[in-house]
N, CA and C atoms as a LAMMPS dump frame, in Angstrom:
ITEM: TIMESTEP
0
ITEM: NUMBER OF ATOMS
699
ITEM: BOX BOUNDS ff ff ff
-5.0000000000000000e+02 5.0000000000000000e+02
-5.0000000000000000e+02 5.0000000000000000e+02
-5.0000000000000000e+02 5.0000000000000000e+02
ITEM: ATOMS id mol type element x y z
1 1 1 N 151.431 27.446 145.006
2 1 2 C 151.916 27.64 145.976
3 1 3 C 152.199 26.141 146.642
4 2 1 N 153.399 25.617 147.074
5 2 2 C 153.606 24.281 147.699
6 2 3 C 153.14 24.326 149.098
7 3 1 N 152.393 23.399 149.414
8 3 2 C 152.001 23.234 150.855
9 3 3 C 152.176 21.902 151.181
10 4 1 N 152.544 21.477 152.624
11 4 2 C 152.591 20.4 153.068
12 4 3 C 151.249 19.621 153.4
13 5 1 N 151.667 18.4 152.565
14 5 2 C 150.224 17.722 152.568
15 5 3 C 150.573 16.148 153.557
16 6 1 N 149.403 16.035 154.235
17 6 2 C 149.222 14.918 154.809
18 6 3 C 148.148 13.851 154.063
19 7 1 N 148.701 12.641 153.938
20 7 2 C 147.613 11.727 153.155
21 7 3 C 147.206 10.884 154.093
22 8 1 N 145.772 10.646 154.003
23 8 2 C 145.308 9.622 155.006
24 8 3 C 144.618 8.6 154.009
25 9 1 N 144.805 7.211 154.042
26 9 2 C 144.327 6.252 153.154
27 9 3 C 144.35 4.852 153.932
28 10 1 N 143.588 3.931 153.336
29 10 2 C 143.405 2.477 153.586
30 10 3 C 144.524 1.573 153.028
31 11 1 N 145.665 1.351 153.572
32 11 2 C 146.805 1.089 152.799
33 11 3 C 146.483 -0.264 152.209
34 12 1 N 145.854 -1.232 152.374
35 12 2 C 145.611 -2.371 151.647
36 12 3 C 144.202 -2.423 151.095
37 13 1 N 143.557 -1.738 150.768
38 13 2 C 142.35 -1.68 150.328
39 13 3 C 142.357 -2.085 148.936
40 14 1 N 142.129 -2.967 148.305
41 14 2 C 142.06 -3.438 146.737
42 14 3 C 140.832 -3.221 146.012
43 15 1 N 140.001 -2.563 146.662
44 15 2 C 138.616 -2.466 146.08
45 15 3 C 138.558 -1.012 145.21
46 16 1 N 139.832 -1.216 144.437
47 16 2 C 140.268 -0.029 143.575
48 16 3 C 140.539 -0.259 142.166
49 17 1 N 140.423 0.573 141.539
50 17 2 C 140.703 0.581 140.059
51 17 3 C 142.15 0.092 139.822
52 18 1 N 142.566 -0.744 138.649
53 18 2 C 143.878 -1.415 138.355
54 18 3 C 144.49 -0.164 137.848
55 19 1 N 145.749 -0.338 138.741
56 19 2 C 146.982 0.552 138.094
57 19 3 C 147.994 -0.189 137.501
58 20 1 N 148.672 -0.867 138.272
59 20 2 C 149.58 -1.842 138.038
60 20 3 C 149.522 -3.219 138.84
61 21 1 N 149.15 -4.334 138.201
62 21 2 C 148.652 -5.451 138.8
63 21 3 C 149.583 -6.596 138.377
64 22 1 N 150.604 -6.534 137.828
65 22 2 C 151.402 -7.679 137.473
66 22 3 C 152.964 -7.194 137.306
67 23 1 N 153.985 -7.932 137.742
68 23 2 C 155.131 -7.806 137.613
69 23 3 C 156.271 -8.897 137.263
70 24 1 N 157.496 -9.051 137.171
71 24 2 C 158.387 -10.145 137.354
72 24 3 C 158.945 -10.348 138.673
73 25 1 N 158.989 -11.503 138.877
74 25 2 C 159.561 -11.543 140.182
75 25 3 C 160.535 -12.914 140.282
76 26 1 N 161.671 -13.032 140.968
77 26 2 C 162.626 -14.255 140.82
78 26 3 C 162.176 -15.165 141.892
79 27 1 N 161.889 -16.366 141.152
80 27 2 C 161.459 -17.506 142.09
81 27 3 C 162.539 -18.804 142.092
82 28 1 N 163.164 -19.191 142.715
83 28 2 C 164.054 -20.048 142.821
84 28 3 C 165.023 -20.252 141.61
85 29 1 N 165.503 -19.071 141.304
86 29 2 C 166.366 -18.763 140.366
87 29 3 C 166.057 -18.496 138.893
88 30 1 N 164.297 -18.692 138.701
89 30 2 C 163.802 -18.448 137.472
90 30 3 C 162.842 -17.035 137.656
91 31 1 N 162.865 -16.306 136.396
92 31 2 C 162.027 -15.26 136.421
93 31 3 C 160.507 -15.763 136.021
94 32 1 N 159.603 -15.283 136.909
95 32 2 C 158.063 -15.603 136.662
96 32 3 C 157.289 -14.416 136.432
97 33 1 N 156.03 -14.41 135.965
98 33 2 C 155.242 -13.18 135.95
99 33 3 C 154.145 -13.457 136.89
100 34 1 N 154.123 -12.365 137.626
101 34 2 C 153.358 -12.57 139.087
102 34 3 C 152.15 -11.383 139.077
103 35 1 N 151.263 -11.83 139.614
104 35 2 C 150.17 -11.022 139.712
105 35 3 C 149.922 -10.239 141.151
106 36 1 N 149.564 -9.033 141.18
107 36 2 C 149.291 -8.4 142.525
108 36 3 C 148.241 -7.267 142.201
109 37 1 N 147.192 -7.51 143.06
110 37 2 C 146.067 -6.446 142.813
111 37 3 C 146.537 -5.066 143.176
112 38 1 N 146.066 -4.141 142.544
113 38 2 C 146.27 -2.773 142.852
114 38 3 C 145.677 -2.437 144.207
115 39 1 N 146.278 -1.672 145.175
116 39 2 C 145.866 -1.206 146.177
117 39 3 C 145.701 0.451 146.692
118 40 1 N 145.245 0.858 147.298
119 40 2 C 144.983 2.039 147.83
120 40 3 C 146.413 2.709 147.844
121 41 1 N 147.273 1.95 148.326
122 41 2 C 148.743 2.644 148.566
123 41 3 C 149.351 2.839 147.23
124 42 1 N 148.94 2.117 145.822
125 42 2 C 149.557 2.385 144.722
126 42 3 C 149.15 3.858 144.301
127 43 1 N 148.06 4.189 144.685
128 43 2 C 147.663 5.711 144.324
129 43 3 C 148.401 6.707 145.04
130 44 1 N 148.976 6.505 146.198
131 44 2 C 149.813 7.121 146.967
132 44 3 C 150.945 7.542 146
133 45 1 N 151.642 6.545 145.583
134 45 2 C 152.931 6.708 144.594
135 45 3 C 152.544 7.546 143.724
136 46 1 N 151.399 7.509 143.179
137 46 2 C 150.963 8.431 142.037
138 46 3 C 150.872 10.032 142.462
139 47 1 N 150.44 10.062 143.807
140 47 2 C 150.297 11.415 144.165
141 47 3 C 151.629 11.777 144.543
142 48 1 N 152.634 11.038 145.218
143 48 2 C 153.9 11.52 145.397
144 48 3 C 154.26 12.298 144.003
145 49 1 N 154.298 11.508 142.859
146 49 2 C 155.178 11.866 141.82
147 49 3 C 154.358 13.142 141.281
148 50 1 N 153.085 13.347 141.646
149 50 2 C 152.575 14.716 141.075
150 50 3 C 152.47 15.699 142.156
151 51 1 N 152.548 15.522 143.247
152 51 2 C 152.972 16.679 144.248
153 51 3 C 154.149 16.858 144.774
154 52 1 N 154.852 16.049 144.77
155 52 2 C 156.383 16.104 145.084
156 52 3 C 156.386 15.093 146.483
157 53 1 N 157.281 14.433 146.377
158 53 2 C 157.558 13.727 147.797
159 53 3 C 158.09 14.34 148.888
160 54 1 N 158.616 15.116 148.596
161 54 2 C 159.071 16.221 149.757
162 54 3 C 158.041 16.864 150.31
163 55 1 N 156.901 17.05 149.947
164 55 2 C 155.649 17.733 150.38
165 55 3 C 154.778 17.024 150.842
166 56 1 N 154.941 15.589 151.136
167 56 2 C 153.988 14.866 151.416
168 56 3 C 154.381 13.97 152.57
169 57 1 N 153.482 13.73 153.626
170 57 2 C 153.611 12.879 154.942
171 57 3 C 152.518 11.787 154.838
172 58 1 N 153.095 10.315 155.036
173 58 2 C 151.925 9.384 154.997
174 58 3 C 151.131 8.914 156.332
175 59 1 N 150.218 8.661 155.915
176 59 2 C 149.158 7.805 157.241
177 59 3 C 149.662 6.416 157.357
178 60 1 N 148.603 5.73 157.335
179 60 2 C 148.422 4.292 157.971
180 60 3 C 149.331 3.365 157.44
181 61 1 N 149.864 2.547 158.323
182 61 2 C 150.712 1.532 157.923
183 61 3 C 150.177 -0.035 157.751
184 62 1 N 150.728 -0.706 156.755
185 62 2 C 149.784 -2.056 156.467
186 62 3 C 149.272 -2.914 157.426
187 63 1 N 147.973 -2.558 157.712
188 63 2 C 147.443 -3.631 158.712
189 63 3 C 147.485 -3.081 160.352
190 64 1 N 147.903 -2.069 160.396
191 64 2 C 148.383 -1.766 161.948
192 64 3 C 147.049 -1.469 162.62
193 65 1 N 146.579 -2.081 163.778
194 65 2 C 145.497 -1.971 164.42
195 65 3 C 145.966 -0.862 165.623
196 66 1 N 144.652 -0.199 165.722
197 66 2 C 145.187 0.662 167.232
198 66 3 C 144.518 0.22 168.41
199 67 1 N 144.039 -1.134 168.333
200 67 2 C 143.026 -1.611 169.482
201 67 3 C 144.03 -1.695 170.853
202 68 1 N 145.539 -1.891 170.545
203 68 2 C 146.361 -2.087 171.877
204 68 3 C 147.069 -0.521 172.421
205 69 1 N 146.676 0.614 171.494
206 69 2 C 147.474 1.667 171.54
207 69 3 C 146.482 2.454 172.522
208 70 1 N 147.415 3.576 173.392
209 70 2 C 146.555 4.312 174.18
210 70 3 C 146.325 5.581 173.335
211 71 1 N 145.225 6.4 173.903
212 71 2 C 145.167 7.679 173.179
213 71 3 C 146.325 8.653 173.19
214 72 1 N 147.162 8.632 174.154
215 72 2 C 148.266 9.567 174.297
216 72 3 C 149.475 8.954 173.195
217 73 1 N 149.544 7.479 173.083
218 73 2 C 150.506 6.928 172.106
219 73 3 C 149.862 7.359 170.739
220 74 1 N 148.766 7.103 170.323
221 74 2 C 148.287 7.793 168.991
222 74 3 C 148.307 9.188 168.759
223 75 1 N 148.156 10.081 169.892
224 75 2 C 148.588 11.56 169.687
225 75 3 C 149.857 11.772 169.068
226 76 1 N 150.701 11.125 170.038
227 76 2 C 152.217 11.467 170.044
228 76 3 C 152.79 10.943 168.531
229 77 1 N 152.2 9.813 168.069
230 77 2 C 152.486 9.424 166.461
231 77 3 C 151.837 10.389 165.529
232 78 1 N 150.773 10.739 165.825
233 78 2 C 150.075 11.898 164.826
234 78 3 C 150.88 13.247 164.791
235 79 1 N 151.054 13.408 165.962
236 79 2 C 151.792 15.083 166.147
237 79 3 C 153.023 14.79 165.198
238 80 1 N 153.871 13.913 165.215
239 80 2 C 154.968 13.882 164.52
240 80 3 C 154.539 13.744 163.027
241 81 1 N 153.48 13.056 162.613
242 81 2 C 153.122 13.072 161.185
243 81 3 C 152.455 14.402 160.557
244 82 1 N 151.62 14.748 161.308
245 82 2 C 150.763 15.738 160.902
246 82 3 C 151.068 17.222 161.235
247 83 1 N 151.728 17.62 162.228
248 83 2 C 152.215 18.813 162.531
249 83 3 C 152.699 19.797 161.575
250 84 1 N 153.359 19.577 160.546
251 84 2 C 153.879 20.427 159.804
252 84 3 C 153.053 20.356 158.553
253 85 1 N 151.991 19.785 158.351
254 85 2 C 151.043 19.944 157.203
255 85 3 C 149.923 20.939 157.427
256 86 1 N 149.42 21.59 156.331
257 86 2 C 148.34 22.475 156.317
258 86 3 C 147.274 21.71 155.893
259 87 1 N 147.293 20.854 154.936
260 87 2 C 146.054 20.223 154.466
261 87 3 C 146.042 18.766 154.485
262 88 1 N 144.98 17.87 154.814
263 88 2 C 145.005 16.442 154.91
264 88 3 C 144.125 16.118 153.797
265 89 1 N 144.745 15.176 152.588
266 89 2 C 143.988 14.389 151.677
267 89 3 C 143.815 13.223 151.937
268 90 1 N 142.483 13.035 152.207
269 90 2 C 141.88 11.554 152.371
270 90 3 C 141.665 10.765 151.005
271 91 1 N 142.297 9.755 150.905
272 91 2 C 141.971 8.783 149.557
273 91 3 C 140.787 8 149.98
274 92 1 N 139.468 8.396 149.443
275 92 2 C 138.298 8.028 149.667
276 92 3 C 138.126 6.61 148.949
277 93 1 N 138.278 5.519 149.571
278 93 2 C 138.159 4.188 148.835
279 93 3 C 137.192 3.376 149.157
280 94 1 N 136.538 2.381 148.215
281 94 2 C 135.468 1.727 148.562
282 94 3 C 135.621 0.835 149.702
283 95 1 N 136.829 0.135 149.78
284 95 2 C 136.95 -0.7 150.921
285 95 3 C 137.661 -0.006 152.308
286 96 1 N 137.626 1.288 152.363
287 96 2 C 138.118 1.909 153.535
288 96 3 C 137.402 1.646 154.65
289 97 1 N 136.116 1.73 154.659
290 97 2 C 135.269 1.512 155.584
291 97 3 C 135.266 0.145 156.19
292 98 1 N 135.45 -0.462 157.289
293 98 2 C 135.612 -1.96 157.477
294 98 3 C 134.688 -2.222 158.743
295 99 1 N 134.396 -3.619 158.732
296 99 2 C 133.639 -3.772 160.454
297 99 3 C 134.227 -3.795 161.637
298 100 1 N 135.588 -3.235 161.42
299 100 2 C 136.19 -2.904 162.668
300 100 3 C 135.699 -1.656 163.197
301 101 1 N 135.939 -1.532 164.65
302 101 2 C 135.443 -0.345 165.162
303 101 3 C 136.501 0.666 164.54
304 102 1 N 135.81 1.755 164.316
305 102 2 C 136.477 2.873 163.963
306 102 3 C 137.549 3.309 164.644
307 103 1 N 137.281 3.364 166.115
308 103 2 C 138.289 3.859 166.978
309 103 3 C 139.68 2.968 166.822
310 104 1 N 139.393 1.935 165.974
311 104 2 C 140.619 0.947 166.361
312 104 3 C 141.586 0.996 164.779
313 105 1 N 141.02 1.973 164.106
314 105 2 C 141.385 2.136 162.912
315 105 3 C 142.213 3.684 162.667
316 106 1 N 143.347 3.48 161.738
317 106 2 C 144.054 5.131 161.686
318 106 3 C 143.488 5.801 161.314
319 107 1 N 142.637 5.766 159.985
320 107 2 C 142.104 6.837 159.214
321 107 3 C 141.359 7.791 160.031
322 108 1 N 140.328 7.337 160.889
323 108 2 C 139.406 8.231 161.71
324 108 3 C 140.263 9.079 162.56
325 109 1 N 141.26 8.239 163.192
326 109 2 C 142.23 9.189 164.166
327 109 3 C 143.071 10.548 163.275
328 110 1 N 143.548 10.024 162.27
329 110 2 C 144.055 10.871 161.413
330 110 3 C 143.336 11.918 161.033
331 111 1 N 142.151 11.925 160.666
332 111 2 C 141.195 12.986 160.348
333 111 3 C 140.853 13.812 161.446
334 112 1 N 140.584 13.141 162.567
335 112 2 C 140.205 13.704 163.825
336 112 3 C 141.424 14.739 164.091
337 113 1 N 142.657 14.205 164.274
338 113 2 C 143.805 15.07 164.714
339 113 3 C 143.948 16.206 163.706
340 114 1 N 143.702 16.013 162.541
341 114 2 C 143.914 17.092 161.399
342 114 3 C 143.159 18.054 161.669
343 115 1 N 142.095 17.809 162.04
344 115 2 C 140.997 18.988 162.377
345 115 3 C 141.053 19.756 163.681
346 116 1 N 141.997 19.176 164.536
347 116 2 C 142.05 19.841 165.976
348 116 3 C 143.578 21.018 165.943
349 117 1 N 143.04 21.724 166.845
350 117 2 C 144.147 22.934 167.125
351 117 3 C 144.713 22.328 168.247
352 118 1 N 146.154 22.286 168.193
353 118 2 C 146.688 21.425 169.414
354 118 3 C 148.129 21.913 169.596
355 119 1 N 148.395 22.533 171.03
356 119 2 C 149.647 22.869 171.315
357 119 3 C 150.813 21.77 170.884
358 120 1 N 151.84 22.155 170.403
359 120 2 C 152.76 21.398 169.945
360 120 3 C 154.272 21.873 170.068
361 121 1 N 154.709 21.72 171.205
362 121 2 C 155.978 22.275 171.619
363 121 3 C 156.071 23.852 171.54
364 122 1 N 156.712 24.498 170.689
365 122 2 C 156.928 25.944 170.934
366 122 3 C 155.877 26.723 170.201
367 123 1 N 155.074 25.818 169.341
368 123 2 C 153.989 26.52 168.494
369 123 3 C 152.579 25.574 168.585
370 124 1 N 151.778 26.04 168.021
371 124 2 C 150.589 25.563 168.389
372 124 3 C 150.089 25.051 166.786
373 125 1 N 149.606 23.846 166.721
374 125 2 C 149.159 22.914 165.332
375 125 3 C 147.604 23.603 164.926
376 126 1 N 147.932 24.12 163.845
377 126 2 C 146.358 24.842 163.549
378 126 3 C 145.606 23.49 162.753
379 127 1 N 144.27 23.736 162.713
380 127 2 C 143.354 22.995 162.089
381 127 3 C 144.127 22.684 160.503
382 128 1 N 144.034 21.837 160.016
383 128 2 C 144.254 21.297 158.641
384 128 3 C 142.958 21.656 157.772
385 129 1 N 143.045 22.09 156.652
386 129 2 C 142.017 21.676 155.595
387 129 3 C 141.865 20.23 155.336
388 130 1 N 140.694 19.757 154.938
389 130 2 C 140.754 18.206 154.545
390 130 3 C 139.98 18.206 153.021
391 131 1 N 140.508 17.411 152.328
392 131 2 C 140.148 17.36 150.901
393 131 3 C 139.93 15.772 150.814
394 132 1 N 138.633 15.275 150.106
395 132 2 C 138.608 13.819 149.778
396 132 3 C 138.776 13.758 148.519
397 133 1 N 139.77 12.663 147.998
398 133 2 C 140.057 12.448 146.709
399 133 3 C 139.382 11.151 146.506
400 134 1 N 138.354 10.82 145.771
401 134 2 C 137.546 9.489 145.666
402 134 3 C 138.193 8.598 144.698
403 135 1 N 138.657 7.38 145.128
404 135 2 C 139.184 6.563 143.976
405 135 3 C 138.253 5.779 143.278
406 136 1 N 138.605 5.595 142.146
407 136 2 C 137.613 4.742 141.22
408 136 3 C 137.703 3.216 141.785
409 137 1 N 136.536 2.463 141.602
410 137 2 C 136.694 1.194 142.148
411 137 3 C 137.143 0.042 141.218
412 138 1 N 137.223 -1.327 141.488
413 138 2 C 137.716 -2.258 140.786
414 138 3 C 137.043 -2.215 139.577
415 139 1 N 135.766 -1.486 139.382
416 139 2 C 135.008 -1.39 137.826
417 139 3 C 135.614 -0.274 137.08
418 140 1 N 136.544 0.562 137.647
419 140 2 C 137.053 1.667 137.371
420 140 3 C 135.97 2.742 136.778
421 141 1 N 135.103 2.843 138.117
422 141 2 C 133.662 3.82 138.005
423 141 3 C 133.878 4.339 139.416
424 142 1 N 133.151 5.412 139.387
425 142 2 C 132.821 6.199 140.608
426 142 3 C 131.592 5.839 141.103
427 143 1 N 130.804 5.038 140.656
428 143 2 C 129.522 4.949 140.85
429 143 3 C 128.99 4.359 142.442
430 144 1 N 130.232 3.728 143.089
431 144 2 C 129.906 3.347 144.254
432 144 3 C 130.09 4.278 145.421
433 145 1 N 130.295 5.553 145.123
434 145 2 C 130.279 7.065 145.898
435 145 3 C 129.288 7.832 144.959
436 146 1 N 129.485 8.329 143.794
437 146 2 C 128.475 9.428 143.298
438 146 3 C 127.558 8.679 142.484
439 147 1 N 126.306 8.918 142.615
440 147 2 C 125.466 8.856 141.392
441 147 3 C 124.598 9.964 140.979
442 148 1 N 124.859 10 139.555
443 148 2 C 124.274 11.095 138.859
444 148 3 C 122.881 11.154 138.587
445 149 1 N 122.125 12.1 138.556
446 149 2 C 120.575 12.309 138.312
447 149 3 C 120.352 13.209 137.22
448 150 1 N 120.32 12.691 135.803
449 150 2 C 120.301 13.708 134.911
450 150 3 C 119.162 14.577 134.811
451 151 1 N 118.195 13.996 135.294
452 151 2 C 116.734 14.572 135.281
453 151 3 C 116.817 15.724 136.1
454 152 1 N 117.197 15.556 137.295
455 152 2 C 117.353 16.839 138.453
456 152 3 C 118.648 17.288 138.231
457 153 1 N 119.57 16.981 137.318
458 153 2 C 120.929 17.646 137.365
459 153 3 C 121.601 17.803 138.607
460 154 1 N 121.802 16.482 139.253
461 154 2 C 122.408 16.473 140.69
462 154 3 C 123.044 15.335 140.853
463 155 1 N 124.127 15.528 141.697
464 155 2 C 124.675 14.008 142.303
465 155 3 C 124.644 13.935 143.582
466 156 1 N 124.143 12.573 143.709
467 156 2 C 124.076 11.88 145.115
468 156 3 C 125.368 11.438 145.736
469 157 1 N 125.498 11.803 146.755
470 157 2 C 126.931 11.439 147.432
471 157 3 C 126.461 10.164 148.395
472 158 1 N 127.033 8.976 148.299
473 158 2 C 126.653 7.936 149.21
474 158 3 C 127.687 8.047 150.517
475 159 1 N 127.192 8.87 151.505
476 159 2 C 127.948 9.078 152.452
477 159 3 C 128.11 8.17 153.713
478 160 1 N 126.944 7.111 153.284
479 160 2 C 127.167 5.763 154.109
480 160 3 C 128.238 4.937 154.323
481 161 1 N 129.185 5.375 152.817
482 161 2 C 130.69 4.747 152.713
483 161 3 C 131.465 5.479 153.464
484 162 1 N 131.326 6.505 154.077
485 162 2 C 132.549 7.131 154.846
486 162 3 C 132.435 6.783 156.08
487 163 1 N 133.721 7.173 157.014
488 163 2 C 133.708 7.19 158.372
489 163 3 C 132.741 8.111 158.773
490 164 1 N 132.34 7.886 160.137
491 164 2 C 131.464 8.953 160.754
492 164 3 C 131.9 10.356 160.61
493 165 1 N 133.336 10.468 161.057
494 165 2 C 133.795 11.845 161.094
495 165 3 C 133.837 12.55 159.861
496 166 1 N 134.044 11.838 158.91
497 166 2 C 133.845 12.418 157.441
498 166 3 C 132.557 12.515 156.954
499 167 1 N 131.531 11.556 157.417
500 167 2 C 130.074 11.954 157.096
501 167 3 C 129.469 13.058 157.817
502 168 1 N 129.87 13.282 159.135
503 168 2 C 129.359 14.527 159.981
504 168 3 C 129.773 15.683 159.304
505 169 1 N 130.943 16.03 158.52
506 169 2 C 131.66 17.17 157.929
507 169 3 C 131.039 17.062 156.469
508 170 1 N 130.121 16.539 155.9
509 170 2 C 129.603 16.35 154.489
510 170 3 C 128.05 17.144 154.744
511 171 1 N 127.9 18.114 153.731
512 171 2 C 126.463 18.789 153.857
513 171 3 C 126.178 19.413 155.271
514 172 1 N 127.303 20.097 155.819
515 172 2 C 127.271 20.36 157.214
516 172 3 C 127.37 21.711 157.155
517 173 1 N 127.096 22.982 155.995
518 173 2 C 127.048 24.056 156.011
519 173 3 C 126.04 24.552 156.947
520 174 1 N 126.178 25.59 157.566
521 174 2 C 125.135 26.013 158.595
522 174 3 C 123.819 26.786 157.867
523 175 1 N 124.315 27.685 156.816
524 175 2 C 123.24 28.44 156.042
525 175 3 C 122.798 27.46 154.989
526 176 1 N 121.812 26.498 155.04
527 176 2 C 121.477 25.649 153.754
528 176 3 C 120.473 26.272 152.679
529 177 1 N 120.957 25.986 151.352
530 177 2 C 119.977 26.665 150.41
531 177 3 C 119.976 25.357 149.605
532 178 1 N 118.622 25.337 149.159
533 178 2 C 118.083 24.077 148.595
534 178 3 C 117.189 24.231 147.123
535 179 1 N 116.719 23.53 146.421
536 179 2 C 115.962 23.693 145.131
537 179 3 C 115.099 22.207 145.299
538 180 1 N 114.181 22.247 144.98
539 180 2 C 113.171 20.997 144.847
540 180 3 C 113.223 20.372 143.519
541 181 1 N 113.124 19.15 143.508
542 181 2 C 113.22 18.289 142.344
543 181 3 C 112.615 16.769 142.56
544 182 1 N 111.71 16.408 141.834
545 182 2 C 110.713 15.286 141.929
546 182 3 C 110.819 14.94 143.45
547 183 1 N 110.422 15.812 144.36
548 183 2 C 110.161 15.571 145.848
549 183 3 C 111.283 15.539 146.601
550 184 1 N 112.46 15.869 145.951
551 184 2 C 113.803 15.744 146.818
552 184 3 C 114.335 17.229 146.918
553 185 1 N 114.966 17.216 148.081
554 185 2 C 115.353 18.89 148.195
555 185 3 C 117.146 18.452 147.903
556 186 1 N 117.638 19.604 147.19
557 186 2 C 118.987 19.426 146.528
558 186 3 C 119.7 20.732 147.099
559 187 1 N 120.905 20.54 147.329
560 187 2 C 121.828 21.609 147.881
561 187 3 C 121.938 22.283 146.574
562 188 1 N 121.878 23.789 146.698
563 188 2 C 122.409 24.699 145.877
564 188 3 C 123.591 25.817 146.581
565 189 1 N 124.048 25.296 147.463
566 189 2 C 125.106 26.073 148.075
567 189 3 C 126.486 25.746 147.273
568 190 1 N 127.481 27.027 146.927
569 190 2 C 128.913 26.661 146.179
570 190 3 C 129.255 25.465 146.882
571 191 1 N 129.614 25.683 148.099
572 191 2 C 130.245 24.411 148.862
573 191 3 C 129.577 24.044 150.382
574 192 1 N 128.571 23.066 150.136
575 192 2 C 127.687 22.777 151.263
576 192 3 C 128.468 21.89 152.022
577 193 1 N 129.775 21.584 151.559
578 193 2 C 130.532 20.587 152.932
579 193 3 C 131.755 21.038 153.291
580 194 1 N 132.033 20.92 154.329
581 194 2 C 133.377 21.231 154.612
582 194 3 C 134.268 19.991 154.453
583 195 1 N 133.939 18.949 154.159
584 195 2 C 134.523 17.792 153.549
585 195 3 C 134.522 17.807 152.209
586 196 1 N 135.25 18.668 151.49
587 196 2 C 134.948 18.531 150.034
588 196 3 C 135.312 17.322 149.076
589 197 1 N 135.066 16.631 148.164
590 197 2 C 135.425 15.208 147.414
591 197 3 C 135.41 15.77 146.203
592 198 1 N 136.377 15.255 145.537
593 198 2 C 136.671 15.257 144.192
594 198 3 C 137.04 13.791 143.578
595 199 1 N 136.612 13.676 142.46
596 199 2 C 137.237 12.274 141.668
597 199 3 C 138.606 12.505 141.516
598 200 1 N 139.514 11.183 141.51
599 200 2 C 140.69 11.085 141.358
600 200 3 C 141.152 11.564 140.188
601 201 1 N 140.489 11.344 138.848
602 201 2 C 140.743 11.596 137.624
603 201 3 C 141.047 13.016 137.534
604 202 1 N 139.667 13.764 138.27
605 202 2 C 139.625 15.371 138.03
606 202 3 C 140.917 15.935 138.75
607 203 1 N 141.145 15.55 139.95
608 203 2 C 142.23 15.656 140.982
609 203 3 C 143.671 15.858 140.18
610 204 1 N 143.848 14.628 139.432
611 204 2 C 145.152 14.491 138.865
612 204 3 C 145.211 14.894 137.566
613 205 1 N 144.253 15.542 136.637
614 205 2 C 144.312 16.316 135.824
615 205 3 C 145.151 17.296 135.428
616 206 1 N 146.025 17.317 134.732
617 206 2 C 146.977 18.524 134.651
618 206 3 C 147.327 19.111 135.791
619 207 1 N 147.208 20.615 136.229
620 207 2 C 147.443 21.25 137.615
621 207 3 C 146.434 21.146 138.351
622 208 1 N 145.441 20.582 138.071
623 208 2 C 144.046 20.808 138.921
624 208 3 C 144.17 20.765 140.479
625 209 1 N 145.126 19.752 140.766
626 209 2 C 145.368 19.33 141.94
627 209 3 C 145.707 20.529 143.087
628 210 1 N 146.472 21.539 142.464
629 210 2 C 146.555 22.861 143.077
630 210 3 C 145.575 23.732 143.265
631 211 1 N 144.5 23.503 142.521
632 211 2 C 143.215 24.37 142.427
633 211 3 C 142.253 23.82 143.398
634 212 1 N 142.182 22.578 143.703
635 212 2 C 141.338 21.671 144.589
636 212 3 C 142.116 21.763 146.004
637 213 1 N 143.338 22.172 146.158
638 213 2 C 144.043 21.897 147.569
639 213 3 C 143.839 23.313 148.028
640 214 1 N 143.837 24.516 146.882
641 214 2 C 143.517 26.156 147.578
642 214 3 C 142.15 26.081 147.877
643 215 1 N 141.175 25.327 147.206
644 215 2 C 140.036 25.345 147.394
645 215 3 C 139.455 24.932 149.083
646 216 1 N 140.171 23.817 149.165
647 216 2 C 139.777 23.17 150.6
648 216 3 C 140.515 24.166 151.825
649 217 1 N 141.306 24.79 151.205
650 217 2 C 142.277 25.689 152.332
651 217 3 C 141.099 26.925 152.404
652 218 1 N 140.69 27.203 151.492
653 218 2 C 139.585 28.457 151.643
654 218 3 C 138.521 27.933 152.192
655 219 1 N 137.932 26.805 152.356
656 219 2 C 136.93 26.397 153.073
657 219 3 C 137.059 26.249 154.443
658 220 1 N 138.368 25.779 154.645
659 220 2 C 138.596 25.606 156.041
660 220 3 C 139.065 27.241 156.793
661 221 1 N 139.384 28.165 155.987
662 221 2 C 139.731 29.475 156.364
663 221 3 C 137.939 30.143 156.942
664 222 1 N 137.134 29.405 156.094
665 222 2 C 135.665 29.788 156.302
666 222 3 C 135.008 29.029 157.233
667 223 1 N 135.635 28.301 158.142
668 223 2 C 135.163 27.087 158.967
669 223 3 C 133.811 27.818 159.665
670 224 1 N 133.914 28.907 160.052
671 224 2 C 132.565 29.624 160.712
672 224 3 C 131.433 29.246 160.216
673 225 1 N 131.374 29.035 158.921
674 225 2 C 130.09 28.937 157.913
675 225 3 C 129.907 27.374 158.161
676 226 1 N 130.386 26.719 158.806
677 226 2 C 130.185 24.862 159.003
678 226 3 C 130.084 24.426 160.182
679 227 1 N 129.161 23.621 160.435
680 227 2 C 129.261 22.626 161.595
681 227 3 C 130.399 21.749 161.72
682 228 1 N 131.489 22.052 162.184
683 228 2 C 132.574 21.279 161.895
684 228 3 C 132.755 20.258 163.145
685 229 1 N 132.706 18.976 162.947
686 229 2 C 133.093 17.962 163.711
687 229 3 C 134.422 17.493 163.928
688 230 1 N 135.119 17.461 165.305
689 230 2 C 136.559 17.047 165.212
690 230 3 C 136.715 15.944 165.979
691 231 1 N 135.788 15.368 166.607
692 231 2 C 135.839 14.1 167.477
693 231 3 C 135.179 12.798 166.757
694 232 1 N 135.711 11.903 167.204
695 232 2 C 135.627 10.328 166.914
696 232 3 C 133.81 10.022 166.997
697 233 1 N 133.578 10.463 168.232
698 233 2 C 132.224 10.226 168.584
699 233 3 C 130.985 10.917 168.351
């Protein structure tokens, strides 16, 4: 089932795996081989080809700060971008969380607005499902976010790499179920997080993207089972 998708991403983050980092360009009448680092934005191009460009609206622009925007200006912009979508896909990249105030960055606002129920004209914008697609870093691995423990057969999520609003919606199921291993408590809930994440390669494999989008929709429809945080503070 085709769904309208909003993609939230850090436009110029280059702490990602190489996709296409070289190209020819004409300089002073001569063609030269140029080098450009892959950015998170390049992964969006891959998503558009996979999901279909007509089904996607895009988030952040290159380097645009919100420091001089009013809350109403931000909301007006996000209403236009997000109102028709039913799911927000967050491209979780290694360099997306910077030292800048989170309130001055597009991504946290995009996520917050996605999670809200907001009157918009003749209808009410409902809460979006959210799904995190974790991008491999410049070493082409996911170790920066996921760490596997083969002894305990579990995976640690390094949620300190997330924006606060995403961290608050991770492992936030109300009825928590655990098992013990080596002194650690490990979640055994089927879906312990409202903000589910999946590796880029798994998401893009065959038609898996549809499966994970529908899973995120199911989690959203079961939102009463989670302590959902919708605000930045």
